[in-house]
Residue frames as qw, qx, qy, qz and C-alpha x, y, z in Angstrom:
[[0.392, -0.307, -0.856, 0.141, 222.45, 303.64, 151.66],
 [0.377, -0.569, -0.039, -0.730, 219.59, 304.99, 153.76],
 [0.193, 0.073, -0.838, 0.504, 219.79, 304.25, 157.49],
 [0.554, -0.474, -0.411, -0.547, 216.55, 303.18, 159.15],
 [0.047, -0.158, 0.748, -0.643, 215.67, 303.28, 162.84],
 [0.450, -0.381, -0.744, -0.314, 212.78, 301.20, 164.10],
 [0.366, -0.391, 0.333, -0.776, 210.54, 302.55, 166.82],
 [0.915, -0.184, -0.087, -0.349, 209.88, 299.49, 168.99],
 [0.271, -0.566, 0.771, -0.107, 211.74, 296.32, 169.84],
 [0.153, -0.070, 0.983, 0.073, 211.30, 292.55, 169.98],
 [0.477, 0.520, 0.635, -0.315, 208.36, 291.31, 167.97],
 [0.553, 0.783, 0.279, 0.047, 207.30, 293.23, 164.91],
 [0.010, -0.943, 0.299, 0.147, 210.32, 295.50, 165.23],
 [0.437, -0.508, 0.709, 0.219, 212.94, 292.76, 165.31],
 [0.674, 0.281, 0.662, 0.168, 211.42, 290.68, 162.48],
 [0.427, 0.894, 0.138, 0.006, 211.20, 293.80, 160.27],
 [0.185, -0.842, 0.466, 0.201, 214.83, 294.68, 161.12],
 [0.557, -0.229, 0.762, 0.237, 215.96, 291.26, 160.01],
 [0.622, 0.583, 0.517, 0.076, 213.84, 291.41, 156.85],
 [0.215, 0.960, -0.129, -0.122, 215.49, 294.72, 155.90],
 [0.327, -0.637, 0.663, 0.220, 218.93, 293.16, 156.42],
 [0.656, 0.127, 0.728, 0.154, 217.96, 290.10, 154.37],
 [0.534, 0.788, 0.307, 0.008, 216.67, 292.26, 151.50],
 [0.025, 0.923, -0.346, -0.170, 219.83, 294.38, 151.59],
 [0.500, -0.392, 0.742, 0.213, 221.99, 291.24, 151.42],
 [0.639, 0.404, 0.640, 0.141, 220.02, 290.19, 148.35],
 [0.273, -0.080, 0.339, 0.897, 220.82, 293.55, 146.73],
 [0.018, 0.598, 0.720, 0.350, 217.15, 294.47, 146.57],
 [0.205, -0.933, -0.277, -0.107, 217.13, 297.64, 148.67],
 [0.400, 0.518, -0.315, 0.688, 219.41, 300.47, 149.76],
 [0.547, -0.699, 0.050, -0.458, 217.84, 300.48, 153.22],
 [0.534, 0.171, -0.719, 0.411, 219.97, 299.42, 156.18],
 [0.610, -0.711, -0.314, -0.152, 218.62, 298.88, 159.70],
 [0.279, 0.582, -0.432, 0.630, 220.74, 301.01, 162.03],
 [0.197, -0.041, -0.795, 0.573, 218.99, 299.94, 165.23],
 [0.288, -0.646, -0.698, -0.115, 216.11, 300.79, 167.54],
 [0.147, -0.385, 0.269, -0.871, 214.61, 303.64, 169.47],
 [0.637, -0.362, -0.676, -0.079, 213.22, 301.97, 172.55],
 [0.300, -0.704, 0.187, -0.616, 212.14, 303.27, 175.97],
 [0.874, -0.433, 0.083, -0.203, 212.66, 300.03, 177.92],
 [0.915, 0.018, 0.011, 0.402, 216.09, 298.81, 176.79],
 [0.334, -0.799, 0.122, 0.485, 219.11, 300.97, 177.76],
 [0.484, 0.832, -0.245, -0.114, 221.08, 302.72, 175.01],
 [0.045, 0.652, -0.757, -0.014, 223.97, 300.57, 173.89],
 [0.558, -0.052, 0.812, -0.164, 222.31, 297.23, 174.54],
 [0.152, 0.123, -0.778, -0.597, 221.24, 294.97, 171.68],
 [0.710, 0.226, 0.423, -0.516, 217.82, 293.82, 170.58],
 [0.878, 0.325, 0.349, 0.033, 218.27, 290.76, 168.38],
 [0.702, -0.019, 0.264, 0.661, 221.81, 291.93, 167.42],
 [0.220, 0.684, 0.244, 0.651, 220.68, 295.49, 166.57],
 [0.322, -0.063, -0.453, 0.829, 221.73, 298.35, 168.88],
 [0.133, -0.868, -0.475, 0.052, 219.39, 300.57, 170.85],
 [0.451, 0.289, 0.021, 0.844, 220.61, 304.05, 169.95],
 [0.103, -0.162, 0.192, -0.962, 218.10, 306.17, 171.85],
 [0.247, 0.383, 0.748, -0.482, 214.59, 306.58, 173.23],
 [0.316, 0.629, 0.664, 0.253, 211.50, 307.15, 171.11],
 [0.031, -0.948, -0.204, 0.242, 211.52, 310.84, 172.01],
 [0.377, -0.552, 0.419, 0.614, 214.98, 311.15, 170.43],
 [0.617, 0.451, 0.588, 0.266, 213.52, 310.62, 166.93],
 [0.264, 0.958, 0.104, -0.031, 213.64, 314.32, 165.98],
 [0.320, -0.761, 0.483, 0.292, 217.38, 314.39, 166.69],
 [0.545, -0.084, 0.758, 0.349, 218.02, 311.42, 164.43],
 [0.486, 0.745, 0.457, 0.025, 215.62, 312.85, 161.85],
 [0.090, 0.968, -0.148, -0.179, 217.82, 315.91, 161.59],
 [0.359, -0.550, 0.694, 0.294, 220.80, 313.60, 161.02],
 [0.416, 0.391, -0.586, -0.575, 219.11, 312.05, 157.99],
 [0.151, 0.000, 0.983, -0.107, 217.74, 308.82, 159.40],
 [0.536, -0.171, -0.472, -0.679, 214.47, 307.26, 158.24],
 [0.334, -0.158, 0.717, -0.591, 211.95, 305.60, 160.55],
 [0.513, -0.204, -0.739, -0.387, 209.54, 302.67, 160.76],
 [0.423, -0.339, 0.427, -0.724, 206.98, 302.63, 163.56],
 [0.528, -0.086, -0.836, -0.120, 206.12, 299.29, 165.19],
 [0.013, 0.040, 0.684, -0.728, 204.75, 300.61, 168.49],
 [0.533, -0.219, -0.414, -0.705, 201.17, 299.37, 168.24],
 [0.065, 0.002, 0.869, -0.491, 198.80, 297.97, 170.85],
 [0.173, -0.477, -0.808, -0.300, 195.26, 296.57, 170.90],
 [0.303, -0.844, -0.412, 0.161, 194.28, 298.65, 173.95],
 [0.249, -0.811, 0.070, 0.524, 195.41, 302.31, 174.01],
 [0.636, 0.309, 0.446, 0.549, 196.09, 302.25, 170.26],
 [0.142, 0.920, 0.225, 0.289, 194.90, 305.86, 169.92],
 [0.440, -0.866, 0.179, 0.158, 197.36, 306.92, 172.66],
 [0.717, -0.203, 0.445, 0.496, 200.26, 305.14, 170.92],
 [0.490, 0.544, 0.427, 0.531, 199.48, 306.82, 167.60],
 [0.099, -0.981, -0.108, -0.124, 199.16, 310.20, 169.28],
 [0.621, -0.630, 0.296, 0.361, 202.66, 309.64, 170.75],
 [0.643, 0.138, 0.480, 0.581, 203.99, 308.97, 167.26],
 [0.253, 0.831, 0.348, 0.353, 202.28, 312.09, 165.86],
 [0.328, -0.937, 0.025, 0.118, 203.99, 314.24, 168.46],
 [0.718, -0.276, 0.330, 0.547, 207.40, 313.25, 167.06],
 [0.226, 0.821, -0.108, -0.513, 206.81, 315.51, 164.04],
 [0.403, -0.187, 0.769, 0.460, 207.88, 312.95, 161.45],
 [0.552, 0.516, -0.090, -0.649, 206.65, 313.78, 157.96],
 [0.936, 0.304, 0.133, -0.118, 206.17, 311.31, 155.13],
 [0.560, 0.711, -0.393, 0.162, 209.67, 312.02, 153.81],
 [0.182, -0.614, 0.686, -0.344, 211.10, 310.82, 157.12],
 [0.815, -0.094, 0.480, -0.310, 209.45, 307.39, 156.94],
 [0.021, -0.355, 0.869, 0.344, 210.93, 304.32, 155.28],
 [0.844, 0.218, 0.070, -0.485, 208.61, 302.38, 152.98],
 [0.135, -0.435, 0.883, 0.117, 209.85, 298.80, 152.65],
 [0.905, 0.189, -0.006, -0.381, 208.69, 295.96, 150.40],
 [0.556, -0.393, 0.714, 0.162, 210.66, 292.73, 150.74],
 [0.304, 0.418, -0.630, -0.580, 211.64, 291.31, 147.34],
 [0.065, -0.061, -0.994, -0.062, 209.97, 287.99, 148.18],
 [0.315, 0.476, 0.581, -0.579, 206.56, 289.67, 148.48],
 [0.213, 0.394, 0.656, 0.607, 204.08, 290.17, 145.63],
 [0.084, 0.608, 0.330, -0.717, 202.58, 293.66, 145.34],
 [0.508, 0.626, 0.539, 0.244, 200.50, 294.42, 142.28],
 [0.437, 0.218, 0.139, 0.862, 201.83, 297.35, 140.21],
 [0.120, -0.596, -0.232, -0.759, 198.93, 299.70, 140.96],
 [0.595, -0.606, -0.484, 0.210, 198.86, 299.17, 144.74],
 [0.063, 0.795, -0.133, 0.588, 199.37, 302.42, 146.63],
 [0.703, -0.270, -0.477, 0.453, 201.64, 302.28, 149.68],
 [0.226, -0.956, -0.042, -0.182, 201.50, 305.06, 152.25],
 [0.248, 0.695, -0.537, 0.409, 204.77, 306.38, 153.63],
 [0.275, -0.456, 0.715, -0.453, 206.27, 304.04, 156.21],
 [0.917, 0.028, 0.071, -0.392, 204.33, 300.98, 155.07],
 [0.173, -0.462, 0.868, 0.065, 206.05, 297.57, 155.33],
 [0.902, 0.187, -0.139, -0.364, 205.25, 294.49, 153.19],
 [0.469, -0.538, 0.700, -0.017, 207.01, 291.41, 154.50],
 [0.087, 0.290, -0.884, -0.355, 208.22, 288.24, 152.71],
 [0.001, -0.209, -0.968, -0.139, 205.62, 285.97, 151.12],
 [0.266, 0.538, 0.455, -0.658, 202.86, 288.53, 151.54],
 [0.235, 0.320, 0.706, 0.587, 200.52, 289.05, 148.62],
 [0.150, 0.555, 0.299, -0.761, 198.71, 292.32, 147.88],
 [0.438, 0.460, 0.705, 0.315, 196.26, 292.33, 144.96],
 [0.229, 0.316, 0.283, 0.876, 195.51, 295.21, 142.58],
 [0.204, -0.658, -0.357, -0.631, 193.71, 298.38, 143.48],
 [0.627, -0.626, -0.404, 0.228, 194.42, 298.31, 147.21],
 [0.153, 0.750, -0.167, 0.621, 195.51, 301.48, 148.98],
 [0.666, -0.385, -0.471, 0.432, 197.35, 301.72, 152.31],
 [0.168, -0.972, -0.016, -0.165, 197.65, 304.72, 154.61],
 [0.142, 0.748, -0.560, 0.325, 200.79, 305.68, 156.46],
 [0.181, -0.485, 0.759, -0.395, 202.74, 303.20, 158.52],
 [0.918, -0.044, 0.027, -0.394, 200.79, 300.01, 157.79],
 [0.173, -0.478, 0.861, 0.015, 202.45, 296.66, 158.52],
 [0.907, 0.171, -0.148, -0.355, 201.63, 293.59, 156.42],
 [0.451, -0.572, 0.684, -0.047, 203.45, 290.69, 158.01],
 [0.050, -0.322, 0.894, 0.306, 204.81, 287.40, 156.65],
 [0.008, -0.155, -0.952, -0.264, 202.55, 285.44, 154.29],
 [0.298, 0.503, 0.497, -0.641, 199.52, 287.65, 154.77],
 [0.234, 0.326, 0.720, 0.566, 197.14, 287.82, 151.79],
 [0.159, 0.503, 0.242, -0.814, 195.37, 291.08, 150.91],
 [0.481, 0.526, 0.681, 0.171, 192.64, 291.06, 148.30],
 [0.303, 0.313, 0.345, 0.831, 191.94, 293.68, 145.63],
 [0.129, -0.593, -0.290, -0.739, 190.42, 297.18, 145.92],
 [0.552, -0.603, -0.499, 0.288, 190.74, 297.59, 149.68],
 [0.059, 0.790, -0.102, 0.602, 191.19, 300.86, 151.57],
 [0.694, -0.349, -0.457, 0.434, 193.34, 300.80, 154.70],
 [0.191, -0.969, -0.006, -0.156, 193.66, 303.72, 157.08],
 [0.193, 0.736, -0.555, 0.338, 196.93, 304.75, 158.73],
 [0.115, -0.455, 0.786, -0.403, 198.89, 302.39, 160.97],
 [0.917, -0.048, -0.017, -0.395, 196.96, 299.20, 160.35],
 [0.178, -0.482, 0.858, -0.027, 198.59, 295.87, 161.30],
 [0.900, 0.154, -0.200, -0.356, 197.91, 292.67, 159.35],
 [0.554, -0.528, 0.641, -0.053, 199.48, 289.76, 161.20],
 [0.002, -0.351, 0.878, 0.327, 201.19, 286.76, 159.62],
 [0.003, 0.139, 0.962, 0.234, 199.04, 284.49, 157.44],
 [0.340, 0.497, 0.474, -0.643, 195.88, 286.59, 157.77],
 [0.229, 0.287, 0.744, 0.559, 193.61, 286.47, 154.73],
 [0.145, 0.514, 0.267, -0.802, 191.82, 289.71, 153.92],
 [0.497, 0.543, 0.663, 0.140, 189.13, 289.81, 151.24],
 [0.284, 0.238, 0.358, 0.857, 188.30, 292.56, 148.76],
 [0.167, -0.619, -0.345, -0.686, 186.38, 295.85, 148.70],
 [0.558, -0.554, -0.514, 0.342, 187.01, 296.39, 152.39],
 [0.014, 0.810, -0.086, 0.579, 187.02, 299.78, 154.14],
 [0.764, -0.317, -0.411, 0.384, 189.41, 299.49, 157.06],
 [0.179, -0.971, -0.068, -0.145, 189.91, 302.38, 159.49],
 [0.175, 0.753, -0.500, 0.390, 192.91, 303.81, 161.33],
 [0.184, -0.485, 0.744, -0.422, 194.93, 301.64, 163.69],
 [0.915, -0.042, -0.023, -0.401, 193.11, 298.37, 162.96],
 [0.191, -0.455, 0.870, -0.017, 194.71, 295.11, 164.07],
 [0.884, 0.163, -0.225, -0.375, 193.99, 291.92, 162.12],
 [0.612, -0.545, 0.563, -0.109, 195.28, 288.90, 164.06],
 [0.109, -0.368, 0.892, 0.239, 197.29, 285.85, 163.10],
 [0.033, 0.115, 0.961, 0.248, 195.52, 283.62, 160.59],
 [0.348, 0.482, 0.480, -0.645, 192.33, 285.68, 160.70],
 [0.218, 0.283, 0.737, 0.574, 190.00, 285.58, 157.68],
 [0.178, 0.480, 0.270, -0.816, 187.89, 288.56, 156.62],
 [0.474, 0.546, 0.679, 0.127, 185.05, 288.41, 154.12],
 [0.259, 0.228, 0.322, 0.882, 184.81, 290.93, 151.28],
 [0.173, -0.579, -0.380, -0.700, 182.66, 294.12, 151.26],
 [0.545, -0.643, -0.485, 0.234, 182.93, 294.89, 154.99],
 [0.060, 0.809, -0.169, 0.559, 183.71, 298.03, 156.98],
 [0.727, -0.319, -0.437, 0.424, 186.02, 297.88, 160.01],
 [0.143, -0.968, -0.097, -0.180, 186.08, 300.95, 162.25],
 [0.219, 0.739, -0.464, 0.437, 189.07, 302.80, 163.68],
 [0.152, -0.509, 0.720, -0.447, 191.16, 301.05, 166.35],
 [0.914, -0.079, 0.063, -0.393, 189.20, 297.80, 166.00],
 [0.153, -0.466, 0.872, 0.017, 190.75, 294.36, 166.47],
 [0.895, 0.122, -0.246, -0.351, 190.00, 291.09, 164.69],
 [0.624, -0.568, 0.528, -0.095, 191.39, 288.29, 166.88],
 [0.056, -0.424, 0.876, 0.221, 193.73, 285.45, 166.05],
 [0.077, 0.094, 0.979, 0.162, 192.03, 282.86, 163.84],
 [0.372, 0.470, 0.462, -0.654, 188.79, 284.80, 163.69],
 [0.221, 0.304, 0.745, 0.552, 186.46, 284.48, 160.70],
 [0.107, 0.427, 0.271, -0.856, 184.79, 287.84, 160.19],
 [0.171, 0.414, 0.783, 0.433, 181.54, 288.07, 158.20],
 [0.083, -0.875, -0.476, -0.031, 180.03, 291.30, 159.56],
 [0.202, 0.760, -0.111, 0.608, 180.89, 295.00, 159.83],
 [0.628, -0.357, -0.445, 0.529, 182.85, 296.07, 162.95],
 [0.087, -0.963, -0.165, -0.193, 182.42, 299.34, 164.75],
 [0.228, 0.741, -0.407, 0.483, 185.16, 301.63, 166.10],
 [0.181, -0.537, 0.677, -0.470, 187.24, 300.12, 168.93],
 [0.924, -0.102, 0.062, -0.362, 185.38, 296.79, 168.75],
 [0.094, -0.445, 0.890, 0.037, 187.24, 293.55, 169.47],
 [0.883, 0.133, -0.050, -0.448, 185.81, 290.54, 167.62],
 [0.133, -0.437, 0.889, 0.003, 187.00, 286.94, 168.12],
 [0.607, 0.080, 0.750, -0.249, 186.04, 283.39, 167.15],
 [0.149, 0.124, -0.761, -0.619, 184.61, 281.47, 164.19],
 [0.294, 0.718, 0.238, 0.584, 182.30, 282.95, 163.19],
 [0.299, 0.126, -0.347, 0.880, 183.67, 286.13, 164.80],
 [0.321, -0.778, -0.522, -0.142, 181.54, 287.75, 167.50],
 [0.044, -0.798, 0.186, -0.572, 181.86, 290.95, 169.54],
 [0.660, -0.147, -0.589, 0.443, 184.01, 290.46, 172.67],
 [0.331, -0.750, -0.311, 0.480, 184.44, 293.97, 174.14],
 [0.285, 0.947, -0.013, 0.149, 185.51, 297.51, 173.36],
 [0.667, 0.225, -0.265, 0.658, 189.22, 298.38, 173.30],
 [0.419, -0.761, -0.305, 0.390, 190.15, 300.52, 176.26]]
């Protein structure tokens, strides 16, 4: 068994922790969630029945003990700062846990970057490539021949078209729909329920149906 620590807490972190446990109970993975690294909850307390074993800065110590990691510390504003914090931990690809729940469909030629998570009922079509640490949440649909940068987040039930170029640290909100053949810049956000039909520049936040520019991420 490989022990996994999740950087984060309630929210994406806790639902991924439970998905790992569920997949392990099904006999579909050798990964076991050993708890969280979290800066707000004291060591020894529980987050959704999983222990907090240290702070985020403790990751190198646990790395040296053989643990693997999944990063869920993402934010619409200050996304670049959060990813710089992760980079400073010195975790290489071999230290990251890549997890695909057995109830997801991932086409055989999809390329998953280290630390990428594909949750139950998600569907990823052929030819798509993910960078490091991407999170595809429950029942999201990803079309074919897309290119995702590192640490993208696709929220539950989002529907992403095909032939998309998606930058680093992009957030695609709950139930958002994205047309094919678009480019989405680094650290951009597509809001909950948005219907995107145009290219999006770096750090842009677009919302609504049809989606329109709201503001720049801070």
